[in-house]
C-alpha positions in Angstrom: 0.0 0.0 0.0 1.4 3.5 -0.9 2.7 5.5 1.9 0.8 8.5 0.5 -2.6 6.9 0.8 -1.7 5.9 4.5 -0.7 9.5 5.1 -3.9 10.8 3.4 -6.1 8.5 5.5 -4.4 9.5 8.8 -4.5 13.2 8.0 -8.2 13.1 6.8 -9.2 11.1 9.9 -7.3 13.5 12.2 -8.7 16.6 10.6 -12.2 15.2 10.7 -11.8 14.5 14.3 -10.6 18.0 15.1 -13.5 19.6 13.2 -16.0 17.3 15.1 -14.4 18.4 18.4 -14.6 22.1 17.4 -18.3 21.8 16.5 -19.0 20.0 19.9 -17.6 23.0 21.7 -20.9 24.8 20.7 -22.8 22.2 22.8 -21.6 24.0 26.0 -24.5 26.3 25.6 -26.8 23.1 25.9 -25.7 21.4 29.1 -28.4 18.8 28.9 -27.3 17.7 25.5 -25.3 14.5 25.6 -23.1 13.2 22.8 -25.6 10.5 22.0 -28.4 13.0 22.0 -26.5 15.1 19.6 -25.8 12.1 17.3 -29.4 11.4 17.0 -30.3 15.0 16.6 -27.7 15.3 13.7 -29.1 12.2 12.1 -32.7 13.4 12.2 -31.5 16.8 10.8 -29.8 15.4 7.8 -32.2 12.6 7.1 -36.0 13.0 6.5 -38.6 10.5 7.8 -36.6 8.6 10.2 -38.3 6.1 12.5 -36.8 4.9 15.8 -35.7 1.5 14.2 -33.9 3.5 11.4 -32.0 5.6 14.0 -31.0 2.4 15.9 -29.8 0.8 12.7 -27.9 3.8 11.5 -26.1 4.4 14.8 -25.8 0.7 15.7 -27.5 1.2 19.0 -30.3 -0.8 20.7 -33.9 0.3 20.1 -34.5 0.7 23.9 -31.5 3.1 24.1 -32.8 5.1 21.1 -36.2 5.3 22.5 -34.7 6.5 25.9 -32.7 9.2 24.1 -35.6 10.3 21.9 -37.7 10.7 25.0 -35.1 13.0 26.4 -34.9 15.0 23.2 -38.6 15.4 23.1 -38.8 16.3 26.8 -36.1 19.0 26.1 -38.1 20.3 23.2 -35.3 19.4 20.6 -37.6 17.1 18.6 -41.2 16.4 18.0 -43.1 13.3 16.8 -45.1 13.3 13.7 -47.4 10.4 12.3 -47.1 9.1 8.8 -50.2 10.4 6.8 -50.8 7.0 5.2 -50.1 4.8 8.2 -50.8 6.3 11.6 -48.9 3.5 13.3 -45.6 4.9 11.9 -44.0 7.7 13.9 -41.3 10.0 12.4 -39.2 12.6 14.2 -38.7 16.2 13.4 -36.4 18.9 14.8 -38.1 21.8 16.6 -36.7 25.3 16.3 -34.6 24.6 19.4 -33.2 21.4 17.8 -32.3 23.2 14.6 -30.6 25.9 16.6 -28.3 23.5 18.2 -27.4 21.9 14.9 -26.9 25.2 13.3 -24.7 26.4 16.1 -22.4 23.4 15.8 -22.3 23.8 11.9 -21.4 27.5 12.4 -18.6 26.5 14.9 -17.2 24.0 12.5 -17.4 26.4 9.6 -15.6 29.1 11.5 -12.9 26.7 12.5 -12.5 25.6 8.9 -12.2 29.2 7.8 -9.6 29.9 10.4 -7.2 27.3 8.9 -7.9 27.6 5.2 -8.2 30.6 2.9 -11.0 30.9 0.4 -9.0 29.5 -2.5 -8.0 26.4 -0.4 -11.5 25.9 0.6 -12.6 25.9 -3.0 -10.0 23.4 -4.1 -10.8 21.0 -1.2 -14.4 21.4 -1.9 -13.9 20.3 -5.4 -11.7 17.4 -4.3 -14.3 16.2 -1.8 -17.1 16.6 -4.3 -15.3 14.3 -6.7 -14.6 11.8 -3.9 -18.3 11.7 -3.1 -19.2 11.4 -6.8 -16.9 8.4 -7.1 -18.2 6.8 -3.9 -21.8 7.2 -5.2 -20.8 5.4 -8.5 -19.3 2.5 -6.4 -22.5 2.4 -4.2 -24.6 2.0 -7.2 -22.8 -1.0 -8.6 
C-alpha cells in the first residue's frame, strides 16, 4: 500500500476528528445535550422521515436506548413526533426550532474553524476534491 494513501487517511481522519471536536464546543450552551443525544439530533437533521428503528440501525444502538434518548430529546423540546399520513402506526421525528438551533450552532462553529485554517482558494480546491470523492463513492455504491 502506498505511503501517500496511508498519510492521506491519517490526516483526513485526524482533521475530521478535530473539526468534530470544534463543533462540539458549541454544545456547551446546551448542558443537557449528551453526545448520544447530539448524534441522534444530527441524524434526524440530515435525514427525512426517520423512525426509531432507522436511528437504531444507522447508529448501531439498541432500540430501547434510542427510545430513551428520543424521549429526552422530546422532553427537552429538541424534537417532536409526527405520524405518517398514510399509516398512523408509523412515527417520524422532526427537529423543533430549538433542535435546529443546536445543529446550526455546531455547523457554524465547524465552519468558523475551517475558515480559520484555510483561505477561500484552499476551501474551493478542497470542496472540489471532496465533491469528486463523493461522486466516485456514489458510483461505487450504485454498482
